[in-house]
C-alpha positions as CSV (number, residue, x, y, z in Angstrom):
1,M,105.7,109.8,90.4
2,E,102.8,112.2,90.7
3,Q,100.4,109.4,91.6
4,S,102.8,108.1,94.3
5,V,103.2,111.6,95.8
6,A,99.4,112.0,95.8
7,A,99.1,108.6,97.5
8,L,101.6,109.6,100.2
9,S,99.7,112.9,100.7
10,A,96.4,110.9,101.1
11,L,98.0,108.6,103.6
12,V,99.6,111.3,105.7
13,G,96.4,113.4,105.4
14,K,94.5,110.7,107.4
15,G,96.7,111.5,110.4
16,G,98.1,109.2,113.0
17,V,101.3,108.8,111.1
18,L,104.6,107.8,112.7
19,V,107.8,109.0,110.9
20,L,111.0,106.9,111.0
21,S,113.9,108.8,109.5
22,G,117.4,107.9,108.5
23,A,120.6,109.4,107.1
24,G,119.1,109.9,103.7
25,L,117.0,112.7,105.1
26,S,120.1,114.8,106.0
27,T,122.1,114.4,102.8
28,E,120.5,117.6,101.4
29,S,122.0,119.3,104.4
30,G,125.5,118.2,103.4
31,I,125.8,115.2,105.7
32,P,126.5,112.0,103.8
33,D,124.8,108.7,104.5
34,Y,126.4,105.3,104.8
35,R,124.9,104.1,101.5
36,G,124.5,105.8,98.2
37,P,121.4,105.6,96.0
38,S,122.5,102.2,94.7
39,G,122.3,100.8,98.2
40,A,126.1,100.0,98.2
41,R,127.9,100.8,101.3
42,R,130.3,103.7,101.3
43,N,133.9,103.3,102.3
44,A,133.5,105.0,105.7
45,Q,134.0,102.5,108.6
46,P,132.1,103.4,111.7
47,M,133.7,103.3,115.1
48,T,132.6,100.4,117.3
49,Y,132.0,100.6,121.0
50,Q,134.5,97.9,121.8
51,T,137.3,99.5,119.9
52,F,136.6,102.9,121.3
53,T,136.7,101.7,124.9
54,R,139.5,99.3,124.7
55,D,142.0,100.8,122.3
56,P,143.5,104.2,123.4
57,I,145.1,104.8,120.0
58,A,141.9,104.2,118.2
59,R,140.1,106.4,120.7
60,R,142.6,109.2,120.1
61,R,142.2,108.8,116.3
62,Y,138.4,109.0,116.7
63,W,138.5,112.2,118.7
64,A,141.0,113.8,116.3
65,R,138.7,113.0,113.4
66,S,135.5,113.8,115.3
67,H,136.8,117.2,116.5
68,L,137.4,118.3,112.9
69,G,134.2,116.8,111.6
70,W,132.0,118.3,114.3
71,R,132.4,121.7,112.7
72,T,130.5,120.4,109.7
73,I,127.7,118.9,111.8
74,A,127.4,122.0,114.0
75,R,127.1,124.3,110.9
76,A,124.6,122.0,109.1
77,A,121.1,123.5,108.6
78,P,117.8,121.7,108.3
79,N,116.7,121.2,104.7
80,A,113.3,121.2,103.1
81,G,112.6,117.7,104.2
82,H,113.2,118.5,107.9
83,H,111.0,121.6,107.6
84,A,108.2,119.6,105.9
85,V,108.2,117.1,108.8
86,G,108.0,119.9,111.3
87,R,105.0,121.4,109.4
88,L,103.2,118.1,109.2
89,Q,103.7,117.7,112.9
90,G,102.3,121.2,113.4
91,L,99.2,120.2,111.5
92,G,98.6,117.5,114.0
93,L,99.1,114.7,111.5
94,L,102.0,112.8,113.2
95,T,102.0,110.7,116.3
96,G,105.7,111.1,116.6
97,V,109.1,111.2,115.0
98,I,111.8,108.5,115.5
99,T,115.1,109.3,113.9
100,Q,118.2,107.2,113.4
101,N,120.2,110.4,112.8
102,V,122.4,112.0,115.4
103,D,122.6,115.5,113.9
104,G,119.7,117.3,115.6
105,L,118.3,118.6,112.4
106,H,114.7,117.4,113.0
107,Q,114.5,119.7,116.0
108,A,116.1,122.5,114.2
109,G,113.5,122.1,111.4
110,G,110.7,122.5,113.9
111,A,109.8,119.0,115.1
112,D,109.1,118.4,118.8
113,G,109.5,115.3,121.0
114,V,111.8,113.6,118.6
115,V,113.0,110.2,119.7
116,E,116.7,110.1,118.9
117,L,117.1,106.3,118.6
118,H,120.9,106.5,118.3
119,G,121.5,109.5,120.5
120,A,122.9,112.9,119.5
121,L,126.3,114.3,118.6
122,D,125.7,117.6,120.4
123,R,126.0,115.8,123.8
124,V,128.9,114.0,125.5
125,V,128.7,111.4,128.2
126,C,131.3,110.3,130.8
127,L,131.6,106.5,130.9
128,G,132.8,106.8,134.4
129,C,130.3,109.0,136.3
130,G,127.5,109.2,133.6
131,E,127.5,113.0,133.5
132,L,126.1,114.6,130.3
133,S,127.7,117.8,129.0
134,A,127.4,119.9,125.8
135,R,129.5,119.0,122.8
136,A,130.3,122.7,122.4
137,E,132.0,122.6,125.8
138,L,134.2,119.7,124.8
139,D,134.9,121.3,121.5
140,A,136.4,124.3,123.3
141,R,138.4,122.1,125.7
142,L,139.8,120.0,122.8
143,G,140.6,123.2,120.9
144,A,142.6,124.6,123.8
145,A,144.4,121.3,124.3
146,N,145.4,121.1,120.6
147,A,146.1,124.7,119.9
148,G,149.0,123.8,117.6
149,Y,147.2,120.9,115.9
150,A,147.4,121.5,112.1
151,A,145.8,118.5,110.5
152,V,143.5,119.2,107.5
153,A,140.2,117.4,107.4
154,G,139.2,115.3,104.4
155,G,135.5,114.6,103.6
156,V,133.1,114.3,106.5
157,N,131.7,110.9,107.3
158,P,128.1,110.0,108.2
159,D,128.7,109.9,111.9
160,G,130.4,113.3,112.0
161,D,134.1,112.4,111.8
162,V,136.5,113.0,108.9
163,D,139.2,111.1,107.1
164,L,142.7,111.4,108.7
165,T,145.8,109.3,108.4
166,D,147.3,107.6,111.5
167,E,150.2,110.1,111.3
168,Q,147.8,113.1,111.3
169,A,146.0,111.8,114.3
170,A,149.1,110.8,116.3
171,G,149.7,114.3,117.8
172,F,146.1,114.9,118.9
173,V,145.5,115.3,122.7
174,V,142.4,113.7,124.2
175,V,140.8,115.2,127.3
176,D,138.8,113.4,130.0
177,C,135.9,114.2,132.3
178,T,136.4,117.3,134.4
179,G,134.5,115.7,137.3
180,C,135.9,112.2,137.7
181,G,138.6,111.9,135.1
182,G,136.6,109.2,133.3
183,M,136.5,108.5,129.5
184,L,134.4,110.8,127.4
185,K,132.2,109.5,124.6
186,P,129.7,111.2,122.3
187,D,126.2,110.4,123.5
188,V,125.5,108.3,120.5
189,V,125.0,104.5,120.0
190,F,128.2,103.1,118.4
191,F,128.2,100.0,116.3
192,G,128.3,97.0,118.7
193,E,126.4,99.0,121.4
194,S,122.8,98.4,122.2
195,V,120.1,101.1,122.0
196,P,118.8,101.5,125.6
197,A,115.9,99.2,126.2
198,P,113.5,101.9,127.5
199,R,114.1,103.9,124.3
200,V,113.3,100.9,122.1
201,Q,110.2,100.2,124.1
202,A,109.0,103.8,123.7
203,C,109.4,103.4,119.9
204,F,107.4,100.2,119.9
205,E,104.7,102.0,121.8
206,L,104.6,104.8,119.3
207,V,104.2,102.2,116.5
208,E,101.3,100.6,118.3
209,R,99.6,104.0,118.8
210,S,99.9,104.9,115.2
211,A,97.7,104.3,112.1
212,A,100.6,104.3,109.6
213,L,104.4,104.4,109.4
214,V,106.3,106.5,106.9
215,V,110.0,105.8,106.5
216,L,112.2,108.7,105.3
217,G,115.7,108.2,104.0
218,S,116.6,104.9,105.6
219,S,117.9,101.8,103.8
220,L,116.7,99.9,106.9
221,T,119.8,97.8,106.6
222,V,120.3,97.4,110.4
223,M,117.7,95.9,112.6
224,S,117.8,98.9,114.9
225,G,115.3,100.7,112.7
226,R,113.9,97.9,110.6
227,R,112.3,96.2,113.6
228,F,109.8,99.0,113.8
229,V,108.8,98.5,110.2
230,V,108.5,94.8,110.9
231,R,106.2,95.5,113.9
232,A,104.1,97.9,111.9
233,A,103.6,95.4,109.1
234,K,102.6,92.7,111.6
235,L,100.1,95.0,113.1
236,G,98.6,95.6,109.6
237,L,99.6,99.3,109.5
238,P,100.1,100.9,106.1
239,V,103.9,101.4,105.5
240,A,105.3,103.9,103.1
241,I,109.0,104.3,102.3
242,V,110.5,107.4,100.7
243,N,114.2,106.8,99.9
244,Q,116.7,107.1,97.1
245,G,117.6,103.5,96.4
246,P,116.3,100.1,97.6
247,T,115.7,99.3,101.3
248,R,115.4,96.1,103.3
249,G,111.9,97.0,104.1
250,D,110.6,97.3,100.5
251,T,108.7,94.0,100.7
252,L,106.8,95.3,103.7
253,A,105.7,98.6,102.2
254,G,102.5,99.3,100.3
255,L,103.9,102.5,98.9
256,L,107.5,103.1,97.7
257,L,108.9,106.4,96.4
258,D,112.5,106.5,95.0
259,A,112.9,110.2,94.9
260,P,114.7,113.2,96.5
261,L,113.1,113.6,99.9
262,G,113.1,117.4,100.1
263,A,111.0,117.8,97.0
264,V,108.6,115.0,97.9
265,L,108.0,116.0,101.5
266,S,107.6,119.7,100.6
267,R,105.0,118.7,98.1
268,V,103.1,116.6,100.7
269,A,103.3,119.5,103.2
270,W,102.0,121.9,100.6
271,D,99.1,119.5,99.6
272,L,98.1,119.3,103.3
273,R,98.7,122.9,104.4
274,N,95.0,123.4,104.9
């Protein structure tokens, strides 16, 4: 373990490092990931874009669950891992940060210019007119429209919603865009929805400008993030993965650390503080 951390510090200390982070980086902030340390998928079933846009009942259920779960996301604070990434960026060692997370905790931890591959839960987009608005504004509108709503949330899920029965969600009132009356959606990439091509291209360009890639807390199960590891490996860049549990990129990495991210990244940031 000590040798692996020292090797990671040596790699990052050379500079030119691109960080790719996933849900495992935010678990220490109280936000679960889709897969536990064993790599087995948790029971949470993510909403798909097709279901959200085509099924009014499913959309109402989503907003009922998300309205309650948003409170957990909004209260979450960056953990030691987020702060360490921010410090490493401040030392000029990173070319950029790409995150698969939608919680905004990298920015709260001090990182700048973060590429939010899958969007962010603190924004809402109208699928009719395209207007972006703050999630806090929608939260207030949903609260007013559901003043008597008394459902109790279960455990929060990785994408910020909670467990509710169909009966609990049935009485929830959904609100629409104040400008055009269109359908509102969190400004995140749902399953079945494509990441915008310009965003993907910007990430590939970051890979090509970097000297190494460090993956933090991602199982790399979906191609959305794994493609950047594949590109880095094809370019001959050193790849390091810090994650609790196996990943689909392990065979492409020259350095693997199966350990808590907060402790590892804090140690690296401490080693490189000067």
